[in-house]
C-alpha positions as CSV (number, residue, x, y, z in Angstrom):
1,M,-10.0,-47.5,111.6
2,P,-7.2,-45.3,113.0
3,R,-4.8,-46.5,110.3
4,L,-7.1,-45.6,107.5
5,K,-7.8,-42.1,109.0
6,E,-4.0,-41.5,109.3
7,Y,-3.5,-42.7,105.7
8,Y,-6.1,-40.3,104.2
9,A,-4.9,-37.5,106.3
10,K,-1.5,-37.8,104.5
11,H,-3.0,-38.7,101.1
12,P,-6.4,-36.7,100.8
13,D,-6.1,-36.9,97.0
14,K,-6.7,-40.7,97.2
15,L,-10.0,-40.4,99.1
16,E,-12.3,-40.0,96.1
17,S,-10.7,-42.7,93.9
18,D,-10.6,-45.1,96.8
19,R,-14.3,-44.3,97.7
20,A,-15.2,-45.2,94.1
21,W,-13.2,-48.4,94.6
22,F,-15.1,-49.5,97.8
23,T,-18.5,-48.2,96.7
24,K,-18.5,-49.2,93.1
25,L,-15.7,-51.6,92.2
26,L,-16.0,-54.0,95.0
27,P,-19.9,-54.3,95.0
28,N,-19.7,-54.8,91.2
29,L,-17.2,-57.5,91.9
30,A,-19.4,-59.2,94.4
31,E,-22.2,-59.3,91.9
32,E,-19.8,-60.8,89.3
33,E,-18.8,-63.5,91.8
34,K,-22.4,-64.5,92.4
35,K,-22.7,-65.5,88.8
36,M,-19.8,-67.9,89.1
37,N,-19.3,-71.2,90.8
38,K,-16.6,-70.5,93.5
39,D,-15.9,-74.2,93.7
40,M,-14.2,-73.9,90.3
41,W,-11.3,-72.3,92.2
42,G,-11.2,-75.0,94.9
43,I,-7.8,-76.4,93.9
44,A,-6.3,-72.9,93.2
45,T,-7.5,-71.7,96.7
46,A,-6.0,-74.8,98.3
47,W,-2.7,-74.1,96.3
48,N,-2.5,-70.5,97.7
49,K,-3.3,-71.5,101.2
50,A,-0.7,-74.2,101.1
51,W,2.1,-71.7,100.0
52,T,1.0,-68.9,102.4
53,S,1.1,-71.4,105.4
54,T,4.9,-71.4,105.2
55,L,5.7,-67.6,105.0
56,A,9.1,-66.6,106.3
57,P,8.9,-65.3,110.0
58,L,8.5,-61.7,110.7
59,V,11.4,-59.5,111.4
60,G,11.6,-56.9,114.1
61,D,13.6,-53.8,115.3
62,P,16.9,-53.9,113.2
63,K,19.0,-53.0,116.3
64,E,17.8,-56.2,117.9
65,W,16.5,-58.6,115.2
66,D,19.4,-58.2,112.9
67,F,21.9,-59.3,115.6
68,K,19.9,-62.1,117.0
69,G,21.7,-65.4,116.5
70,V,25.0,-63.6,115.3
71,I,28.1,-65.5,116.7
72,K,30.3,-63.4,118.8
73,E,33.5,-63.8,116.8
74,P,32.9,-63.4,113.2
75,L,34.7,-65.5,110.7
76,K,37.3,-63.3,108.9
77,V,36.9,-63.0,105.1
78,K,39.8,-63.8,103.0
79,D,38.6,-62.4,99.7
80,P,35.1,-60.6,99.1
81,K,35.2,-61.8,95.6
82,E,35.3,-65.5,96.9
83,T,32.7,-64.6,99.5
84,S,30.4,-63.5,96.8
85,K,30.6,-66.9,95.0
86,L,29.8,-68.6,98.4
87,I,26.8,-66.4,99.1
88,K,25.4,-67.0,95.6
89,K,26.0,-70.8,95.9
90,M,24.2,-70.9,99.2
91,A,21.3,-68.7,98.0
92,G,20.8,-71.2,95.2
93,L,20.9,-74.1,97.5
94,F,18.4,-72.4,99.8
95,G,15.9,-72.0,97.0
96,G,17.0,-68.9,94.9
97,T,17.1,-69.1,91.3
98,L,18.9,-65.8,90.4
99,V,21.2,-64.0,92.8
100,G,22.9,-60.6,92.5
101,I,24.8,-58.5,95.0
102,T,25.1,-54.7,95.2
103,K,26.2,-52.0,97.6
104,V,23.2,-50.5,99.3
105,N,22.0,-47.1,97.5
106,P,20.3,-45.1,100.3
107,R,17.8,-44.0,97.7
108,W,16.2,-47.5,97.6
109,I,15.9,-47.7,101.4
110,L,12.7,-46.2,102.6
111,G,12.5,-44.0,105.7
112,W,9.9,-45.9,107.6
113,G,9.1,-49.5,108.4
114,G,6.1,-51.7,109.0
115,G,2.5,-51.6,108.0
116,V,0.4,-52.6,105.0
117,D,-1.2,-50.1,102.6
118,P,-4.7,-49.9,104.2
119,R,-6.4,-50.1,100.7
120,M,-4.9,-53.6,100.5
121,L,-6.9,-54.8,103.4
122,P,-10.0,-56.1,101.5
123,I,-7.9,-57.9,99.0
124,L,-5.7,-59.6,101.7
125,A,-8.8,-60.7,103.5
126,A,-10.4,-62.0,100.3
127,V,-7.3,-64.4,99.8
128,G,-7.1,-65.4,103.5
129,I,-4.0,-63.2,104.5
130,D,-4.0,-61.8,107.9
131,P,-2.3,-58.3,107.7
132,I,-2.6,-57.6,111.4
133,T,1.2,-58.3,112.0
134,P,3.1,-56.6,109.2
135,R,6.7,-57.2,108.4
136,G,9.2,-54.6,109.6
137,V,9.4,-52.0,112.4
138,R,6.2,-50.3,113.2
139,G,6.1,-46.5,113.8
140,G,7.9,-43.3,112.5
141,P,11.1,-42.5,110.6
142,I,14.0,-44.8,111.0
143,D,17.7,-44.1,110.1
144,I,19.4,-46.5,107.8
145,P,21.5,-48.9,110.0
146,D,25.2,-48.7,109.2
147,W,25.4,-52.5,108.8
148,W,23.0,-52.3,105.9
149,Q,26.0,-52.0,103.5
150,Y,25.3,-54.8,100.9
151,A,22.0,-56.1,99.4
152,I,21.8,-59.7,98.2
153,V,18.8,-59.8,95.7
154,I,17.2,-63.2,95.1
155,A,14.8,-63.8,92.3
156,V,12.5,-66.8,91.9
157,P,10.4,-67.5,88.8
158,H,6.7,-67.9,88.9
159,E,5.1,-71.2,88.1
160,P,4.9,-70.8,84.4
161,N,1.6,-72.6,83.8
162,L,-0.2,-70.3,86.2
163,I,1.3,-67.3,84.4
164,E,-0.3,-68.4,81.2
165,A,-3.6,-69.0,82.9
166,T,-3.9,-65.3,83.5
167,P,-5.8,-63.5,85.0
168,L,-8.2,-65.8,86.8
169,F,-5.7,-68.4,87.9
170,Y,-2.5,-66.3,88.2
171,S,-1.0,-66.4,91.7
172,P,2.1,-64.7,93.1
173,F,2.1,-66.5,96.3
174,E,4.3,-69.5,95.6
175,A,7.2,-67.4,94.0
176,Y,6.9,-64.8,96.9
177,T,7.0,-67.7,99.4
178,R,10.0,-69.4,97.8
179,S,12.1,-66.3,97.4
180,G,11.2,-65.1,100.9
181,L,12.2,-68.5,102.5
182,A,15.5,-68.6,100.4
183,A,16.2,-65.1,101.9
184,A,15.3,-66.2,105.3
185,R,17.6,-69.1,105.1
186,L,20.4,-67.1,103.7
187,T,20.0,-64.6,106.6
188,G,20.4,-67.3,109.1
189,F,23.5,-68.6,107.4
190,I,25.1,-65.2,107.4
191,K,24.4,-64.6,111.0
192,A,26.1,-68.0,111.8
193,L,29.2,-66.7,110.1
194,G,29.1,-63.8,112.5
195,Y,27.6,-61.0,110.7
196,P,24.3,-59.2,111.1
197,A,21.6,-59.8,108.4
198,R,18.0,-59.1,107.7
199,Y,15.7,-60.1,105.0
200,N,12.8,-58.5,103.2
201,G,10.8,-60.8,101.1
202,N,7.0,-60.5,101.0
203,P,5.0,-57.5,100.1
204,I,1.9,-59.2,101.2
205,I,2.9,-58.3,104.7
206,G,5.0,-55.3,104.1
207,W,7.6,-54.2,101.6
208,D,8.1,-50.8,103.3
209,E,11.7,-51.1,104.2
210,L,13.1,-50.9,100.7
211,L,12.5,-51.0,97.0
212,P,13.4,-54.3,95.6
213,T,13.3,-53.6,91.9
214,P,16.0,-50.8,91.8
215,L,18.2,-52.9,94.0
216,A,17.8,-55.9,91.7
217,I,18.8,-53.7,88.8
218,D,21.9,-52.4,90.6
219,A,22.7,-56.1,91.3
220,G,22.7,-56.9,87.7
221,L,19.6,-59.1,87.6
222,G,17.8,-57.2,84.8
223,E,16.5,-53.9,83.7
224,M,13.3,-51.9,84.2
225,G,10.6,-52.6,81.5
226,R,7.6,-50.8,80.2
227,P,5.3,-52.1,82.8
228,G,7.6,-50.5,85.5
229,I,8.8,-53.9,86.8
230,L,12.0,-55.9,86.6
231,V,12.7,-57.9,83.4
232,T,15.3,-60.5,83.6
233,P,17.2,-62.0,80.7
234,E,16.4,-65.6,81.9
235,F,12.6,-65.3,82.9
236,G,11.5,-61.9,81.6
237,P,9.3,-60.2,84.2
238,S,8.1,-63.4,85.5
239,V,9.9,-63.4,88.9
240,K,9.4,-62.3,92.6
241,L,12.2,-60.8,94.6
242,A,13.6,-61.1,98.2
243,V,16.4,-59.0,99.6
244,V,19.0,-59.7,102.3
245,L,20.9,-56.7,103.8
246,T,24.3,-57.2,105.7
247,N,27.7,-56.1,106.1
248,L,29.3,-59.3,105.1
249,P,32.2,-58.0,102.9
250,M,31.4,-59.1,99.2
251,E,32.3,-58.0,95.7
252,P,29.2,-56.4,94.2
253,D,27.9,-57.2,90.7
254,R,27.5,-54.7,88.1
255,P,24.2,-53.4,86.3
256,I,23.6,-55.2,82.9
257,N,22.6,-53.8,79.5
258,M,20.4,-56.2,77.8
259,G,19.0,-53.7,75.3
260,L,15.7,-53.6,77.0
261,K,14.7,-50.0,76.2
262,D,15.0,-50.7,72.6
263,S,13.1,-53.9,73.0
264,C,10.3,-52.3,74.8
265,D,10.1,-49.4,72.4
266,K,9.6,-51.8,69.4
267,C,7.2,-54.1,71.4
268,G,4.5,-52.5,73.6
269,I,2.5,-55.7,73.7
270,C,1.7,-55.3,77.4
271,A,0.4,-51.8,77.0
272,E,-1.8,-53.0,74.2
273,K,-3.1,-56.0,75.8
274,Y,-3.4,-54.9,79.5
275,P,-7.1,-54.6,80.2
276,G,-6.6,-52.0,83.0
277,G,-5.0,-49.5,80.8
278,S,-2.3,-48.6,83.3
279,I,0.8,-49.4,81.1
280,P,1.9,-46.5,78.9
281,G,2.6,-46.6,75.3
282,G,5.1,-44.4,73.4
283,Q,8.5,-43.4,74.6
284,P,9.8,-43.3,78.3
285,E,9.7,-39.9,80.0
286,L,11.6,-38.1,82.7
287,Q,10.0,-38.9,86.0
288,D,10.0,-36.9,89.2
289,D,12.9,-39.1,90.6
290,G,15.2,-38.0,87.8
291,V,15.0,-41.2,85.9
292,V,13.9,-41.5,82.2
293,R,11.5,-44.5,82.4
294,W,8.0,-45.5,81.7
295,M,5.6,-45.0,84.6
296,S,2.5,-47.2,85.0
297,D,-0.7,-45.9,86.6
298,G,-0.8,-47.7,89.8
299,E,-4.5,-46.8,90.6
300,K,-5.6,-48.2,87.3
301,C,-3.5,-51.4,87.8
302,Q,-4.8,-51.9,91.3
303,S,-8.4,-51.3,90.2
304,Y,-8.3,-53.9,87.5
305,Y,-6.7,-56.8,89.6
306,A,-9.2,-55.8,92.4
307,S,-11.9,-56.5,89.9
308,V,-10.8,-60.1,88.9
309,P,-13.3,-62.4,90.6
310,V,-12.1,-64.7,93.4
311,R,-8.4,-64.5,92.7
312,H,-8.1,-60.6,92.7
313,M,-4.9,-61.0,90.8
314,C,-3.7,-60.4,87.3
315,G,-0.4,-61.2,85.7
316,V,-1.4,-60.3,82.1
317,C,1.7,-58.2,81.4
318,Y,3.8,-61.2,82.6
319,S,2.2,-63.7,80.2
320,V,2.4,-61.6,77.0
321,C,6.0,-60.5,77.5
322,P,8.3,-62.0,74.7
323,W,11.2,-62.1,77.3
324,R,9.4,-64.7,79.3
325,R,8.8,-67.4,76.5
326,F,10.6,-70.6,77.3
327,D,8.7,-73.3,75.3
328,N,9.9,-72.3,71.9
329,A,13.6,-72.9,70.6
330,L,13.4,-69.7,68.5
331,H,12.5,-67.5,71.4
332,K,15.1,-69.3,73.5
333,Y,18.0,-68.6,71.2
334,S,16.9,-65.2,70.2
335,R,16.6,-64.1,73.8
336,E,20.0,-65.3,74.5
337,L,21.3,-63.4,71.6
338,A,19.3,-60.3,72.4
339,V,21.2,-59.8,75.7
340,R,24.4,-59.3,73.5
341,D,22.9,-57.9,70.2
342,R,23.1,-54.1,69.8
343,T,21.7,-54.3,66.3
344,G,18.2,-54.8,67.5
345,I,17.7,-57.9,65.1
346,A,17.3,-60.5,67.9
347,H,14.7,-58.4,69.6
348,Q,12.7,-58.1,66.3
349,V,13.0,-61.9,66.0
350,M,11.6,-62.2,69.6
351,L,8.7,-59.8,68.9
352,W,7.9,-61.6,65.7
353,G,7.9,-64.8,67.3
354,Q,5.6,-63.8,70.1
355,K,3.1,-62.2,67.7
356,S,3.2,-65.2,65.3
357,F,3.1,-68.2,67.7
358,Y,1.6,-66.8,70.8
359,P,-1.6,-64.8,70.0
360,S,-3.2,-63.6,73.1
361,P,-6.8,-62.3,73.8
362,S,-7.7,-58.7,73.3
363,K,-7.7,-56.5,76.3
364,D,-11.5,-56.4,76.3
365,D,-11.6,-60.2,76.5
366,Y,-9.8,-60.2,79.7
367,N,-12.9,-58.6,81.4
368,A,-16.3,-59.9,82.3
369,P,-18.2,-61.7,80.9
370,T,-15.6,-63.7,79.0
371,W,-12.8,-63.6,81.4
372,A,-10.4,-65.0,78.8
373,T,-7.1,-66.5,79.7
374,Y,-3.8,-66.5,77.8
375,K,-3.7,-70.3,77.7
376,D,-5.9,-73.2,79.0
377,V,-5.8,-73.6,82.8
378,P,-3.2,-76.4,83.7
379,W,-4.8,-79.8,84.3
380,W,-3.8,-79.9,87.8
381,M,-5.7,-76.6,88.6
382,R,-8.9,-77.9,86.9
383,T,-11.2,-78.7,89.8
384,D,-13.8,-80.1,87.3
385,M,-11.4,-83.1,86.5
386,F,-11.3,-84.3,90.1
387,F,-14.5,-83.2,91.8
388,D,-18.2,-83.6,91.1
389,G,-20.5,-80.7,90.3
390,I,-18.0,-78.4,88.7
391,P,-18.7,-77.0,85.2
392,E,-15.9,-77.0,82.7
393,G,-16.7,-73.4,82.1
394,I,-13.7,-71.1,82.5
395,F,-10.9,-73.5,82.5
396,K,-10.7,-73.3,78.6
397,K,-9.1,-70.5,76.7
């Protein structure tokens, strides 16, 4: 495959680890799947296909696509502050849950567009995703268009019951689809006001135009947590992001301080429980990008979720995070206090509550042959309850 040859020519260090992935990990996965009745995932497979049947349309060359549908005479903005209120309201009506606005930092816009990581091809094929037509602009380096001035970041939470049925029944597709569609609708709305706009909203078919997490942090939606992902005050790490780029004048939001570094310092549950061993313990360190943060091992993370039978997904770090608890009043109020508390007491209460009321399997139990789940699979995902010939098996914690 030309794309694979091009990739490994640029990244020769990845060749050996990826060869082991294809020659050892995937064959072992195939053997593991033979031991299981794939019909147990019948409803889950149908769920994923239903969501991925409504992905937002692909975008194209910014010089053309971003202006397609833009009216000739733009409506004149009275007050950028009021425009921000309008955009957030519309983003919510279009399906977004959390919305933040930031000026675009060129560091978070990548210098290329289009394409899918070639190593993702087997995983995408396994879950029925066609990666032949990736989002974005194909080809070499691109300049950052001067109309990419503001980023509107939309976050949508996962279906909580599937997060808790990790890793075998976790699925990101519904949250990706809902955030992406909200961004696509908002893009159309902004164009109809007379301003160019462009959305980025689904890594399954390409996230290569920008980095959504630092944009979300700049837009005040949350902070970077120990696993190297966004953690929001409202839903913890259990969200998926989409971004709209435009030059519509708006008032940007400010980054927030929810005390997450102190919280993650004291916690470390995700590092303790994650079966892939990719999440670091200890203190954050200075990284190559000049930021002091935790750095997860992407190779280990990818190798683990690629080993999960049938679903090829994970979500363990989402499920065990104290910030995503929502079904306990103690967690709810301590989480709201923790955003404002600088004493660390509220964070300690959250951590105590997580460990006391929400015990989780050991990291080894998340592997074969047990394939433990954080909680029981929700009834509406239990194929055995609705169709004959399906053993109860793996649906129970």
